[in-house]
ROFIDREN-282330 format. One record per residue (C-alpha): residue number from 1; x, y, z; chain. Coordinates in Angstrom, 2 decimals. Each point is the difference from the previous one (the first is absolute). Example, Ala and Ser with C-alpha at 12.3 -4.5 7.8 and 13.67 -1.06 7.14 Angstrom:
! ROFIDREN-282330
[1,[12.30,-4.50,7.80],"A"]
[2,[1.37,3.44,-0.66],"A"]
! end
This chain:
! ROFIDREN-282330
[1,[30.65,13.72,-14.91],"A"]
[2,[2.55,2.51,-1.27],"A"]
[3,[-0.83,3.68,0.36],"A"]
[4,[0.86,2.70,-2.54],"A"]
[5,[3.10,0.94,2.02],"A"]
[6,[1.09,-3.66,0.18],"A"]
[7,[-0.29,-0.37,-3.78],"A"]
[8,[1.78,3.30,-0.58],"A"]
[9,[3.00,-0.85,2.19],"A"]
[10,[0.14,-3.64,-1.13],"A"]
[11,[-0.05,1.07,-3.65],"A"]
[12,[2.86,2.44,0.62],"A"]
[13,[1.90,-2.69,1.96],"A"]
[14,[-0.18,-2.63,-2.75],"A"]
[15,[0.42,2.46,-2.88],"A"]
[16,[3.15,1.59,1.48],"A"]
[17,[1.50,-3.39,0.80],"A"]
[18,[-0.68,-1.23,-3.56],"A"]
[19,[1.46,3.20,-1.42],"A"]
[20,[3.16,-0.46,2.07],"A"]
[21,[0.45,-3.49,-1.46],"A"]
[22,[-0.68,1.17,-3.56],"A"]
[23,[2.49,2.87,0.34],"A"]
[24,[2.90,-1.59,1.86],"A"]
[25,[0.12,-3.53,-1.44],"A"]
[26,[0.64,1.23,-3.60],"A"]
[27,[2.69,2.28,1.43],"A"]
[28,[1.52,-3.00,1.78],"A"]
[29,[-0.06,-1.99,-3.25],"A"]
[30,[1.75,2.80,-1.92],"A"]
[31,[2.66,0.43,2.68],"A"]
[32,[0.63,-3.75,0.11],"A"]
[33,[0.11,-0.24,-3.80],"A"]
[34,[2.48,2.89,-0.24],"A"]
[35,[2.20,-1.72,2.59],"A"]
[36,[-0.19,-3.54,-1.38],"A"]
[37,[-0.36,0.41,-3.78],"A"]
[38,[3.76,-0.30,-0.54],"A"]
[39,[0.09,-3.40,1.74],"A"]
[40,[-3.08,-1.17,-1.93],"A"]
[41,[1.67,0.88,-3.31],"A"]
[42,[3.38,-1.50,1.01],"A"]
[43,[-1.66,-3.26,1.10],"A"]
[44,[-2.34,-0.07,-3.04],"A"]
[45,[-3.24,-0.14,1.98],"A"]
[46,[-2.92,-0.75,-2.40],"A"]
[47,[-2.61,2.77,-0.37],"A"]
[48,[-2.91,-2.23,1.12],"A"]
[49,[1.89,-0.95,3.18],"A"]
[50,[0.71,3.67,0.72],"A"]
[51,[-3.71,0.80,-0.36],"A"]
[52,[-0.94,-2.84,2.38],"A"]
[53,[2.72,1.12,2.42],"A"]
[54,[-1.59,3.45,0.26],"A"]
[55,[-3.47,-1.49,0.40],"A"]
[56,[1.36,-2.01,2.93],"A"]
[57,[2.03,3.03,1.17],"A"]
[58,[-3.20,2.06,0.20],"A"]
[59,[-1.74,-2.60,2.18],"A"]
[60,[3.06,-0.74,2.15],"A"]
[61,[1.07,3.60,0.66],"A"]
[62,[-3.56,1.28,0.23],"A"]
[63,[-0.79,-2.48,2.76],"A"]
[64,[3.26,0.88,1.78],"A"]
[65,[-0.88,3.71,-0.02],"A"]
[66,[-3.72,-0.36,0.72],"A"]
[67,[0.30,1.18,3.64],"A"]
[68,[2.07,3.07,-0.93],"A"]
[69,[-2.33,0.98,-2.87],"A"]
[70,[-2.95,-0.47,2.33],"A"]
[71,[1.58,2.13,2.71],"A"]
[72,[0.98,2.88,-2.29],"A"]
[73,[-3.31,0.02,-1.86],"A"]
[74,[-1.98,0.26,3.27],"A"]
[75,[2.21,2.88,1.18],"A"]
[76,[-0.35,1.72,-3.38],"A"]
[77,[-3.78,0.05,-0.32],"A"]
[78,[-0.70,0.44,3.73],"A"]
[79,[2.32,3.03,0.07],"A"]
[80,[-2.01,1.47,-2.88],"A"]
[81,[-3.20,-0.57,1.98],"A"]
[82,[1.54,1.72,3.04],"A"]
[83,[1.36,2.95,-2.03],"A"]
[84,[-3.46,0.52,-1.52],"A"]
[85,[-1.47,-0.09,3.55],"A"]
[86,[-2.22,-2.91,-1.08],"A"]
[87,[1.01,-2.05,3.06],"A"]
[88,[-0.85,2.89,2.31],"A"]
[89,[-3.43,0.21,-1.63],"A"]
[90,[-0.57,-3.76,0.35],"A"]
[91,[0.96,-0.05,3.70],"A"]
[92,[-1.95,3.21,0.70],"A"]
[93,[-3.16,-1.67,-1.31],"A"]
[94,[0.01,-2.26,3.04],"A"]
[95,[1.86,-2.99,-1.50],"A"]
[96,[2.53,-1.45,2.44],"A"]
[97,[3.61,-0.56,-0.99],"A"]
[98,[-0.53,-3.77,0.31],"A"]
[99,[-2.96,0.20,-2.39],"A"]
[100,[2.11,2.14,-2.35],"A"]
[101,[2.56,-2.83,-0.07],"A"]
[102,[-2.54,-2.61,-1.20],"A"]
[103,[0.47,0.48,-3.78],"A"]
[104,[3.77,-0.14,0.52],"A"]
[105,[-0.36,-3.33,1.82],"A"]
[106,[-2.25,-1.30,-2.78],"A"]
[107,[2.55,1.10,-2.60],"A"]
[108,[2.85,-1.58,1.96],"A"]
[109,[-2.03,-3.22,0.22],"A"]
[110,[-0.49,-0.12,-3.78],"A"]
[111,[3.70,0.68,-0.60],"A"]
[112,[0.98,-2.58,2.66],"A"]
[113,[-2.13,-2.68,-1.69],"A"]
[114,[1.57,0.86,-3.36],"A"]
[115,[3.49,-0.11,1.55],"A"]
[116,[-0.74,-3.37,1.62],"A"]
[117,[-1.04,-1.71,-3.24],"A"]
[118,[2.78,1.68,-1.96],"A"]
[119,[2.66,-1.03,2.52],"A"]
[120,[-1.26,-3.53,0.54],"A"]
[121,[-0.94,-1.05,-3.53],"A"]
[122,[0.93,2.46,-2.78],"A"]
[123,[3.41,1.37,1.00],"A"]
[124,[1.61,-3.47,0.44],"A"]
[125,[-0.60,-0.78,-3.69],"A"]
[126,[1.38,3.40,-1.01],"A"]
[127,[3.01,-0.55,2.27],"A"]
[128,[1.02,-3.10,-1.97],"A"]
[129,[0.28,1.86,-3.30],"A"]
[130,[1.43,3.15,1.61],"A"]
[131,[2.85,-1.81,1.78],"A"]
[132,[0.75,-2.49,-2.77],"A"]
[133,[0.44,2.85,-2.50],"A"]
[134,[2.09,1.98,2.49],"A"]
[135,[2.50,-2.81,0.56],"A"]
[136,[-0.01,-1.08,-3.64],"A"]
[137,[0.62,3.40,-1.62],"A"]
[138,[0.59,2.72,2.61],"A"]
[139,[2.15,-1.88,2.53],"A"]
[140,[1.44,-2.53,-2.39],"A"]
[141,[2.74,-2.05,1.63],"A"]
[142,[-1.09,0.87,3.55],"A"]
[143,[-1.15,-2.83,2.23],"A"]
[144,[-3.67,-0.05,0.95],"A"]
[145,[0.42,-2.73,2.62],"A"]
[146,[2.43,-1.55,2.50],"A"]
[147,[2.41,-2.23,-1.90],"A"]
[148,[2.51,-1.19,2.64],"A"]
[149,[-0.24,-2.54,2.83],"A"]
[150,[-3.60,-1.00,-0.68],"A"]
[151,[-1.63,-2.40,2.45],"A"]
[152,[-3.55,-1.31,-0.34],"A"]
[153,[-2.12,-2.42,1.97],"A"]
[154,[-2.32,-1.63,-2.55],"A"]
[155,[-2.13,-1.89,2.52],"A"]
[156,[0.32,-1.72,3.39],"A"]
[157,[2.72,-2.37,-1.23],"A"]
[158,[1.77,1.56,-3.01],"A"]
[159,[2.62,2.77,0.00],"A"]
[160,[1.99,1.52,-2.88],"A"]
[161,[2.97,2.34,-0.20],"A"]
[162,[2.02,1.68,-2.78],"A"]
[163,[3.00,2.24,0.56],"A"]
[164,[-0.94,2.20,-2.97],"A"]
[165,[-2.74,0.17,-2.63],"A"]
[166,[-0.07,1.52,-3.49],"A"]
[167,[-3.66,0.76,-0.87],"A"]
[168,[0.74,0.79,-3.65],"A"]
[169,[1.66,-3.39,-0.59],"A"]
[170,[-2.21,-1.86,2.50],"A"]
[171,[3.20,-1.35,1.54],"A"]
[172,[0.91,-0.62,3.64],"A"]
[173,[3.46,-0.80,1.39],"A"]
[174,[0.99,-2.32,2.89],"A"]
[175,[-3.45,-1.53,0.28],"A"]
[176,[-1.08,-2.25,2.89],"A"]
[177,[-3.29,-1.77,0.65],"A"]
[178,[-0.63,-1.62,3.40],"A"]
[179,[-2.91,-2.17,1.10],"A"]
[180,[-0.68,-0.94,3.62],"A"]
[181,[-2.19,-2.84,1.27],"A"]
[182,[-2.78,0.15,2.60],"A"]
[183,[2.61,-0.30,2.78],"A"]
[184,[1.73,3.14,-1.30],"A"]
[185,[2.98,-2.08,-1.11],"A"]
[186,[1.70,0.48,-3.36],"A"]
[187,[-1.45,-2.44,-2.55],"A"]
[188,[2.13,1.02,-2.97],"A"]
[189,[1.95,2.94,-1.36],"A"]
[190,[0.52,0.99,-3.64],"A"]
[191,[2.78,2.38,-0.96],"A"]
[192,[1.11,1.38,-3.36],"A"]
[193,[2.40,2.61,-1.33],"A"]
[194,[-2.82,1.52,-2.09],"A"]
[195,[-3.75,-0.32,-0.43],"A"]
[196,[-1.62,1.25,-3.19],"A"]
[197,[-3.64,-0.02,-1.03],"A"]
[198,[-0.36,-1.69,-3.38],"A"]
[199,[-3.16,1.29,-1.67],"A"]
[200,[-0.60,-3.20,-1.93],"A"]
[201,[-2.12,-2.33,2.16],"A"]
[202,[0.43,2.42,2.95],"A"]
[203,[3.03,-1.94,1.21],"A"]
[204,[2.97,1.10,2.08],"A"]
[205,[3.54,-0.77,-1.06],"A"]
[206,[2.55,-0.60,2.74],"A"]
[207,[3.75,-0.02,-0.69],"A"]
[208,[2.49,-1.79,2.28],"A"]
[209,[-3.00,-1.71,1.60],"A"]
[210,[0.43,-1.86,3.29],"A"]
[211,[-2.66,-1.65,2.17],"A"]
[212,[0.68,-1.23,3.52],"A"]
[213,[-2.70,-2.38,1.30],"A"]
[214,[-0.04,-0.89,3.71],"A"]
[215,[-1.19,-3.50,0.96],"A"]
[216,[0.57,-0.63,3.69],"A"]
[217,[3.69,0.51,0.65],"A"]
[218,[0.84,-0.46,-3.68],"A"]
[219,[0.37,2.71,-2.63],"A"]
[220,[-0.51,-0.95,-3.65],"A"]
[221,[1.57,2.46,-2.41],"A"]
[222,[-1.06,0.37,-3.63],"A"]
[223,[1.75,2.41,-2.37],"A"]
[224,[-0.29,0.97,-3.66],"A"]
[225,[1.61,2.61,-2.21],"A"]
[226,[-3.44,1.19,-1.13],"A"]
[227,[-3.56,-0.89,0.93],"A"]
[228,[-3.36,1.20,-1.31],"A"]
[229,[-2.72,-0.28,2.63],"A"]
[230,[-3.24,1.54,1.28],"A"]
[231,[-0.49,1.94,3.25],"A"]
[232,[-3.26,1.15,1.58],"A"]
[233,[0.95,3.69,-0.07],"A"]
[234,[0.14,2.72,-2.64],"A"]
[235,[3.36,1.55,-0.78],"A"]
[236,[-1.52,3.46,0.50],"A"]
[237,[-0.92,-0.94,3.58],"A"]
[238,[3.67,-0.11,0.91],"A"]
[239,[-0.05,3.78,0.37],"A"]
[240,[-3.13,2.06,-0.73],"A"]
[241,[0.47,3.44,-1.53],"A"]
[242,[0.27,2.82,2.54],"A"]
[243,[-3.34,1.48,-1.04],"A"]
[244,[-1.89,-3.32,0.07],"A"]
[245,[-2.34,1.03,2.85],"A"]
[246,[-1.18,3.01,-2.03],"A"]
[247,[-1.18,-2.33,-2.77],"A"]
[248,[-2.28,-2.10,2.23],"A"]
[249,[-3.67,0.81,0.50],"A"]
[250,[-1.77,-0.17,3.37],"A"]
[251,[-0.38,-3.79,0.07],"A"]
[252,[3.27,-0.87,-1.75],"A"]
[253,[2.01,2.16,2.39],"A"]
[254,[-1.33,-1.77,3.11],"A"]
[255,[0.81,-3.40,-1.53],"A"]
[256,[3.43,1.20,-1.12],"A"]
[257,[0.89,1.33,3.46],"A"]
[258,[-1.04,-3.28,1.67],"A"]
[259,[2.13,-1.90,-2.52],"A"]
[260,[3.02,2.24,0.57],"A"]
[261,[-0.36,-0.32,3.78],"A"]
[262,[0.01,-3.78,-0.35],"A"]
[263,[3.12,0.22,-2.15],"A"]
[264,[1.72,2.25,2.54],"A"]
[265,[0.53,2.89,-2.45],"A"]
[266,[2.40,2.58,1.42],"A"]
[267,[-1.84,2.99,-1.53],"A"]
[268,[-3.47,-0.96,1.25],"A"]
[269,[-0.39,3.44,1.65],"A"]
[270,[0.00,1.64,-3.46],"A"]
[271,[-3.01,-2.06,-1.06],"A"]
[272,[-1.91,0.54,3.25],"A"]
[273,[0.67,3.74,-0.22],"A"]
[274,[-1.58,0.12,-3.48],"A"]
[275,[-3.08,-1.79,1.36],"A"]
[276,[-0.48,2.35,2.96],"A"]
[277,[0.57,3.11,-2.12],"A"]
[278,[-2.76,-1.10,-2.34],"A"]
[279,[-2.45,-0.38,2.87],"A"]
[280,[1.04,3.33,1.52],"A"]
[281,[-0.32,2.03,-3.21],"A"]
[282,[-3.82,0.47,0.18],"A"]
[283,[0.32,1.11,3.64],"A"]
[284,[2.59,2.55,-1.10],"A"]
[285,[-2.64,1.57,-2.26],"A"]
[286,[-2.17,0.85,3.04],"A"]
[287,[2.90,1.31,2.10],"A"]
[288,[1.34,2.27,-2.75],"A"]
[289,[-3.49,1.24,-0.87],"A"]
[290,[-0.66,1.08,3.60],"A"]
[291,[3.41,1.69,0.25],"A"]
[292,[-0.55,1.80,-3.31],"A"]
[293,[-3.47,1.28,0.98],"A"]
[294,[1.17,1.09,3.44],"A"]
[295,[2.94,1.93,-1.45],"A"]
[296,[-1.83,1.69,-2.87],"A"]
[297,[-3.52,0.65,1.31],"A"]
[298,[1.10,3.10,1.95],"A"]
[299,[0.68,3.17,-1.97],"A"]
[300,[3.63,1.03,0.61],"A"]
[301,[2.30,2.85,-0.87],"A"]
[302,[1.80,-1.15,-3.13],"A"]
[303,[-3.11,-1.79,-1.27],"A"]
[304,[0.25,-3.17,-2.06],"A"]
[305,[3.76,0.30,-0.44],"A"]
[306,[0.63,-0.27,3.74],"A"]
[307,[-2.34,-3.00,0.28],"A"]
[308,[1.64,-1.79,-2.95],"A"]
[309,[3.49,0.68,1.38],"A"]
[310,[-0.99,-1.40,3.40],"A"]
[311,[-1.70,-2.95,-1.68],"A"]
[312,[3.04,-0.82,-2.13],"A"]
[313,[2.18,0.13,3.13],"A"]
[314,[-2.28,-2.48,1.79],"A"]
[315,[-0.07,-2.23,-3.10],"A"]
[316,[3.81,-0.13,-0.11],"A"]
[317,[0.21,-0.75,3.74],"A"]
[318,[-2.52,-2.83,-0.46],"A"]
[319,[2.02,-1.45,-2.90],"A"]
[320,[3.18,0.31,2.09],"A"]
[321,[-1.57,-1.89,2.93],"A"]
[322,[-1.36,-2.67,-2.32],"A"]
[323,[3.35,-0.53,-1.75],"A"]
[324,[2.09,-0.02,3.18],"A"]
[325,[-2.13,-2.62,1.74],"A"]
[326,[-0.29,-1.98,-3.26],"A"]
[327,[3.80,-0.19,-0.32],"A"]
[328,[0.27,-1.01,3.67],"A"]
[329,[-2.37,-2.91,-0.62],"A"]
[330,[1.80,-1.08,-3.18],"A"]
[331,[3.58,0.32,1.23],"A"]
[332,[-0.33,-1.02,3.66],"A"]
[333,[-2.18,-2.04,2.29],"A"]
[334,[-2.46,2.85,0.55],"A"]
[335,[-3.63,-1.15,-0.11],"A"]
[336,[-1.66,0.67,-3.41],"A"]
[337,[-3.31,0.51,1.83],"A"]
[338,[1.49,2.76,2.18],"A"]
[339,[1.70,1.52,-3.05],"A"]
[340,[-3.45,0.53,-1.53],"A"]
[341,[-1.92,0.78,3.20],"A"]
[342,[2.34,2.64,1.49],"A"]
[343,[-0.22,2.58,-2.86],"A"]
[344,[-3.78,-0.42,-0.17],"A"]
[345,[-0.42,0.31,3.80],"A"]
[346,[2.24,3.10,0.12],"A"]
[347,[-1.87,1.70,-2.82],"A"]
[348,[-3.33,-1.25,1.36],"A"]
[349,[0.77,1.84,3.24],"A"]
[350,[1.04,3.06,-2.01],"A"]
[351,[-3.31,-0.18,-1.90],"A"]
[352,[-1.94,-0.13,3.27],"A"]
[353,[1.93,2.96,1.44],"A"]
[354,[-0.44,2.15,-3.12],"A"]
[355,[-3.69,-0.93,-0.19],"A"]
[356,[-0.62,1.14,3.59],"A"]
[357,[1.75,3.30,-0.72],"A"]
[358,[-2.00,0.49,-3.19],"A"]
[359,[-3.30,-0.58,1.85],"A"]
[360,[0.79,2.91,2.30],"A"]
! end
């Protein structure tokens, strides 16, 4: 059962957090619009697509900045409580510091649940529209995927390779398809100068087609100038877009990662990192809430300004840690799990230390 103090603090917690979102997201939209409107006009982006882009932008960026908004809002309203000596009055009434923290933990729990469902199910849909618009109108001509030396393992027996791939024309160059038998011996190999997806009948068109079939010690070679055929893979699977993991929900992402592992994808760490970051985001809400309360619950010389300055410094250090370890996981063999765990463990220890100091 929530007490009057619990309801009072929880109401301030949620109201300040909501106000932060309502204030800063429109500012973010205006800044982005001012920066990108020239490209939108030059590339003739339709008005309805621009509107949908900013709907998706709001969800995508809002979710990305949830932890920072949460952190700053807790510092803001808790500093006001401290400056008004309300916290001193609460603790002087016999309420322990741990009991004082309860409404903050409840608030962090509510925000963490919201962040979980947003990250796992709502943001992936918004990410599709956000990124598609970005590469269609704002980064027109820039590649949104790997397009050279693409290798894929389709299943236990089939392997494909293209030296380069043009997503806009659905065209791959120097294509090879290899199938191995149960003894891991080459059954046949298909090669072609080009492979193009032909929309009609979902066929593939191969030019300079050559098939080499192995029967015992004999190789049977078949060649044609052009051949229309069907393969059991989608042309888009040759090279997923770089942001593909962001567009998958909780269940789709697990399936996608398993599929990419089976195929031997070289950038598998990127996808695993996205998965672990999603699971860690709700935990981050608790860590940042405890740090924010510990920093701002004590009345200091300089008041709210000093608390906000210290809070912003911690927020930037947290972002720096998160980005550095994220890049390490994406660009090297560093474990994606450690890349997510280390920043949270470091700041979890900081939260514990600051909490013990605040209790004194």
